[in-house]
N, C-alpha and C positions, 0 to 999 in steps of 0.2 A: 334764744338760749342756745349755747353751743352743746355739742354732744358731751363734752366733758362735764359741763354744768348739769346736764340732765342725768348723767351717770352717777353723780354724787348727791343728787337731791334726796335720796332715801338713805336712812341710817343703816339699813342692812345691805346696801349695794356696796360692799367693801371692795376696795381695790387690792388685788394680790399681785405680787411680782414673782413670776416663775411658778412652776408646778413641781411637786415632789417627784422623786425618781420612782419608777414602777416597782411594785413588789410582786414577785412571782408567787403564785399560789397554785396548788394542785386541785383539780376538780374531778379526779377519777371517780367513776361511779361506784355505788354500793351494789349489792346483789340485786336490789329491786330498782325500778325506775325512780328518778329523782322525786323526792317528796314534794307535795304541793301544800303542805301544812303552812299556816301563816305564823310568822314571828315578827317581832318589832324590837327595835333598839331605840329606847327612849333616852334622851339626854338626861344626865343626872340633875336633880333639882338642887338649887343652891340652898344651903342651910340658913342663908341670910334672907329674911322676909322683908318685903317692902315696908318702909317706915320704921324698921327696928333700929336701935341705937347700938353702936359698936364702940368699945373702948380700945384705944391704942396708946399705951403708956398712960400719960396723964390727960390726954385729949380724947375726944370722942366725936363721932360723926354719925349721921342718920342715913340709912340706906334710902334711896329715892323711893317715894311712894309710886304705886303703879300709874297714877295720873301724871307723874313726872317723866315717865319713860316715853321715848318717841313712838308714835303710832305706827303699826305695821300696815302698809298698804296691801290690800288683798285684791283679788280679781286680776285683771290684765295690767301688768306693769311694763310700760313700753320704753324702748330706746335707752338701754343702760350701756355702760361702757366698763369693761374690765381690762386692766393692764395684764399683759402676759409676756413671756420671754420672746414669743414670736412677733406679735404686733397686737395693738388694741383689738378687743373682741366686742363687736356690737351685738347685743342680744336683748331679748324681751322674755318675760316669763309670766306664768299664771300661778297664783296662790289661791287655794280654796277660800271662799268667803269667810268661813269659820275657822281659819287657820289657827292652830294652837301649837305654840313652840314646845309644849310638853308631850305632844304626840309624835308619831313617826309616820311619814307619808311616803308612798311610792314616788319615785322621781323618773320622769320621762324626758330624755334629750332627743328632740326630733328635728331633723334637718331637711329643708326643702330642696327642690331641684332648680336647675338652670338660673334664670335671672333673679328668682327669689333668693337664691343662695348667696349671691354676691352682695356685698354692702356697697351702696351708692345712694346719692341723694334721690335719684329717681325710683330706686327699688326699695327705699327705706319703708319698713313695715309690711311689705308684701308677703313676708313669711308668716304673718299672723292671720291671714284671711283664707289660706288653703286648708282643705279638710284634714291634712296630715297634722295640723296643729289643733284645730277645733274639735276633732274627733276625741282627743284625749281630754280637753278641757270640759267637754260635755258628757264624758263618760260617767256612769252612775257612781263610781267610787271616787272619793276625794283624792287628788294627787297634785304634785307640783309638776308643771310642764314648762320646758325651756326650749326656745328656738333661737338660733343665731343666724346672722348674715356674716359670712367669713371672708377670708382673703382669697382663697382659691378653692378647688375641690380635690386637693392633693395632700401632701405631707404636712404643709403648714396648717391647713384647716383642721386636719385630723388632730394635730397637737393642740390646737385651740379648743377643739371639742372636748378633749380629755381635760384640759385645764379648767374649762367651764364646768364640767361634771364635778371635778374635785372642789371647786369653789362652792357649789351648792351643797355637796355632802358636808363640807366643813362649816358652813354658815347658816344652814337651814335645817329644819327638823325632818331629816330624811331617814327612812328605813334603809340602811345600807345593804340589806339582803334583797331589796326590791328596787334596784336601779336599772332602768331600761333604756335602750337606744332604738331609734327608728330613722330611716333615711330613704329618700325617694330620688331617683335619677342622680344628679350630681351629689345630692346629699347622701345617697347610698354609697357612692364611691368614697366619700369622706368618712362616713360612719363605719364602713367595713374596715377601713384602716384604723380608725380610733378604737374599735372593739378589739381588733387584733393587737394593738399597742398595749392596751390595758384591759385584758379580759377579766382580770380580778375585780374590776369595778362593776361589770354589767351582768345581770342575770339572764337577759334575753334581748334579742335584736330582731327587728322587723326590717327586712331588706326588700324594698319595693322598686320595681322598674329600673334596675341598675345593674352594672357589672360589679364584680367583687374585686377590690384592689388590695385588700389586706391579706395577711398570712392566714393559713387555715389551722395549723397545728396548735398555736396558743389558744385559739378559740375552743377547740375540742378538749385540750388538756385542762382547761379551766371550767369546762361544763357549761359554756354559754349556749342557751337554746337559740335556734335561728329559724325564722320563717321567711322563705323566699317567695316572692310573687313577681311574675313577669308575663306579659301578654305573649301568646304564641307567635304573633306577627308584630312584635314591637318594632316600630320603624327605625328607631335609633340604635338599639343594642342588638336586636334579634334575640330569640329565646335560647340560643345555644349557650350564651354566657350564663344564664340562670342554671341550665343543666350542668355546665362545667362547675359552677360554684357548689351545687348540690353534691355532685360526685366527689369533688375534692374534700368537702366537709365530711361527707359520709366516710371516706377513706381515713380521714384524720380521727374521727370518733372511733372507728374500728381499731385503729392503731393505738389509740389511747386506752383500749380495753373495754369499750362499750359492747354490749350484746346487741343483737338485732332489735330486740324489744326496747332496750334503753336508747338506742340511736333514734328509733321512731318517735320516742317521747320528747326528744330535744331537737329534732331536725325535720322540717316539713317544707315541701315545695309545691306551689300551685302555678300552673301554666295554662290559663284558660284560652280557648279558641275565640275566633271572631264573633261567633254566635253569642257567647257570654256577654261580650261588650255591646253588641248590637241590640240585645234585648234591653239594655240600659240606656239606649240612645247614644252610645259612644262609638265613634268611627275613627277616631285618632287613637291608636292603640298604645302608643307610648304615653301620650298625655293622659290617657284614660287609666293608666296604671295606678294612679293615686286612689282609685276606687277601693283598693284594698283597705284603706283606712275607714271606709264606711261599713266594713264587715265586722260587726261586734263579736262574732265568733273568733275572728283572728286576733282582735285586741284582747279578748278574754284569754286566749291561748298564751299570748305574750305575758300578760299580767299574772298568769297562774304559776309562773316559774319564779324561783328565788334562789339566792345563794345559800348554801348550807352553812 
């Protein structure tokens, strides 16, 4: 079966061409730190119930019964294809087993690093076995989790990540106030760009073992919470890139009008030394950076944030 055939096998794997233009929103803080209260946006229910009869002029038709509707595949849905203005996007996603289209679920867009990031026949599906994906699918709270294998780890992939985010917001039962991003290594370069391109979409972003390639000001002005994790002796990037990202974001939040307390509520950085990793049996510090996804406290911090 070809990628195109696999991508159209499910009724909800709709193909979209192009993505909407960004809408700028302001995320200036209130007097207190951002609220952690939960809110949901549930899609409106249709007034047409399954099996009911509707008259149109002199004719009538029956709404399809629930048994006539295509079944929604839940759990892990592999190897989908979405058309975009950039190039086709190869992605997979996870739906909770008890997925209900009348509810609203958090959405996590998580992008892997290095060879797992690129799409290719040899790497196909490798983005689904790393802990940066499974940590979210196994988290106690039900959520929709998406991971993609993209064209590069620059501008093109960032636009693809935004397009994919919009696709899920528009076609699945997503709580728009709780859309999250995560990226590791190459995926962090991509997602830092994507979050900066459309900060109005994302409530929080987990930036692991990577350099920051996006702008800082839009992230702060839209109140996106950011958690940065980098090994002190990361062999690929070095920890200074994490410190630079933190300092630049800190300055952007301050310029946006955040107090010290408010900034601390939306910006965190963790740069552990070798001993931290060695205690976990990890001696490759860049490769070991994905251990941040095993820390439930960090995941909980990300998921505690929401758009106002």
